[in-house]
N, C-alpha and C positions, 0 to 999 in steps of 0.2 A: 686203737687209733689215738695218735698223739693229740695234745691240746691244740696245736696249730692246725692239724688236719680237721679236727672237729669244728674249729672256728671258721676255717675256709668253707666247710660244708654248710655251716649255718648261714654264712653270708650269702652263699650261692642260693640256698633255699629262700632266703629273705628277698633277694633280688628277683628270683623267679616269681614269688608271690606278688611283688610290686609290679612286675611286668604284666601279670595276669589282671591285676586291679586296674592298671592303666588301659589295657585292652578292653576290659569290660566297660569302663567309663566311656571310651571312644565309641564303642558299639551302641551304648545307651543313648549317647548324644546324637549319633547318626539316625537311629530309629526315631527319636523325638523330632528331629528336623524333618524327616520324611513324612511323619504323620502330620506335622503342621502344614507342610507343603500340600499334602493331599486335602487337608481341610480347607485351605485357602482356595484351592481349585473348586471344591464343592460349594464354597460360599459364593464364588463368582457365578456358578451355575444357578444357585437358588436366587440370587439377586436378579439375574437375567430373566428368570421365570416367575419373578414376583412371589416366590415362596418364602416370605420373610420369617414366619414362625419357625421354619425348619433351621434357620440360621442360629438361633439362640443356643441350643445344646452344642452345636459345632463350635461356636465361639468360646463356650466354657471349656471344651476339650482342648482347643488350641491354646488358650491362656494357661491352662494347667501344664501343658507341655513346655510352653515358653518359660513358665516359672521354674520347671525342672532344669531348663537350660540357662536360667538366671539371665534372661534376655529381655525382660519387661522394663528394666532400667538400663539404658545403654551405657557401655564403658568401652575403653580402647582395647580390652582383651577379647571382646566378642567379635567373631568374624563378620565381615560385611554381609555375607549371604544370610546369616542368622538375624542380623539387625533388620535386613530388608523383610524377612519373614515376619518379624515382630511388628514392624511398621505397617506392613500390608494387612496383618490381622486386625490391628487397632483401627486402621482406616475403614476396613470393611465393617467392623463393629459400629463405627460412627455412622456409616451410610445406612446400615440396617436400622439403627436407632431413629434416623430421620424418617425412614419408610414406615416405621412403627409409631411415629409421632411421639417419641419418648425423649423429651427435651433434657431430662435429668441424666439419662443414660448417655445421650450425645455429649453433654458437657463433661462427663467423666472421661469418655474416650478422647475428647479434645485435649483435656489436661494431660492425659497419659501420653499423648502424641508430641507434646511440646519439646521434650528432650531429644526426640528423634528429628524434629524439624530444625533443631539448632546444630545438627551434625553437618559439617561442610559437605557440599555436593560432590567434591572429588573423593570423599570417603564413602558416602552413601548417596548415589545419584537418584534423582527423582525421575521415575519412569512414567508418571501420569500427572494429571492436574488435580489429584485428590487433595493435596495439601492446600492448594488455593481454594478449592471448592469447600472444604471443611472449615477453613478459616473464615471464608465469606459467610458461611452459614452460622458460625459462632457469632460473628459481628451482627448478623441479623437477629439472633437470639438476644444479644445484649440490648439492641435497639428496641426490641419488642417489650422488654421488661423495664424500659425506662432507665437503664443503666448507662447514661450518656458519658459519665466519667470513665467507666470501664471500656466503653466503646472507643473513646479517643485515646485511652492508655494503650489499648491493643493496637490501634493504628500507629501510634508512636513506636511501639516495639517492632512492628513490621518494618517501618521506615528505617529504624536504627539497625535492623538486621539485613538491610540491603534490598528489601522488596520494593520494586517500582510500582507503587500503588496505582499510578495513572495508567499503567499498561495492563493491569490485571482486571479483567471484566468481573470476576467473582468478588473482588474487593470493591470495585467501583459501584457495583449494584447496591450494597448496603449504604455506601457513602451518599449516593444519589437519593436513596430513600430518606436518609436522615435530613438531607437538605430540604426535601419536599415536606417532611414532617415539621421542620422548623419554620417553614413558610406557611404552614397550615393548608397545604395543597393536598387534601386527602383524596380527591379524585385522581390526582396524579399518582399518589401512593398505591391506590387500588389498581389502577391500570398497569402500573409497573409490576405488581405482584402477580397479576393474572394474565398479562399480555405476553407478546413475543420477546419483550426485553428481558425476561427471566433467563439467567445464564444457563441453567440446566433444570431438568425435571425435579431434582431434589429441592431446589429453591421453591418451586411451585407447591410441592407437597408440604414443605416445612412452613410456608407462609400461613397456612391455616392455623397451625399451632402458635406461631409468633403473633399473629394479629388478634387471636383470642386473648393471649397474654397482654398485648398492648391495650386492648379495650378494658381489660380488668384493671390494669394500672391506671389508665386514664380516669376511670370511674372513682378509683380510690383517692385521686388527687383533686377531684372536682366536686 
């Protein structure tokens, strides 16, 4: 076989190996996506049945697969369907943390979600009110820890990002609570956290954690 023939054969083998590697990578990503979608479906079922402890190992598995897909930090190369899976997983993690009354875990999920919430809606449409709910709960957490600077900074970021604060009940709820706290209307605070004015069940659940923290902070400063 001549030199040129051997070279052509080598190039053909190299291209064949490259095609096989690309095919393998495509299949690996498809399998990972399918597993994350299956886990997201299971998480929804466990949340609906209040089986929160079963969610933790599922969340770990989902995040591992999303790491393999390099999808936990969004960028323009990641398909929208994968970004949605990553956002849904992190939102479910935040909601599970609320149900488990784990403020630290909830805060970590909230921080991980911020790059996803900054993606334009035409690129990654919002299919639920989870972003509003989770943001309102984070504001409630800041309020309960006495972090009024952080509370108002977050409100400013939302306003600069185009969120209409006055139209969002989940955002208005902590705003009204802060007003009541500033006025010293603790009866109004209590009635708001335990009454029908609560935007969703998660706010009622998380209020116990938040006001335990608020009382601890209050004692620290008095």
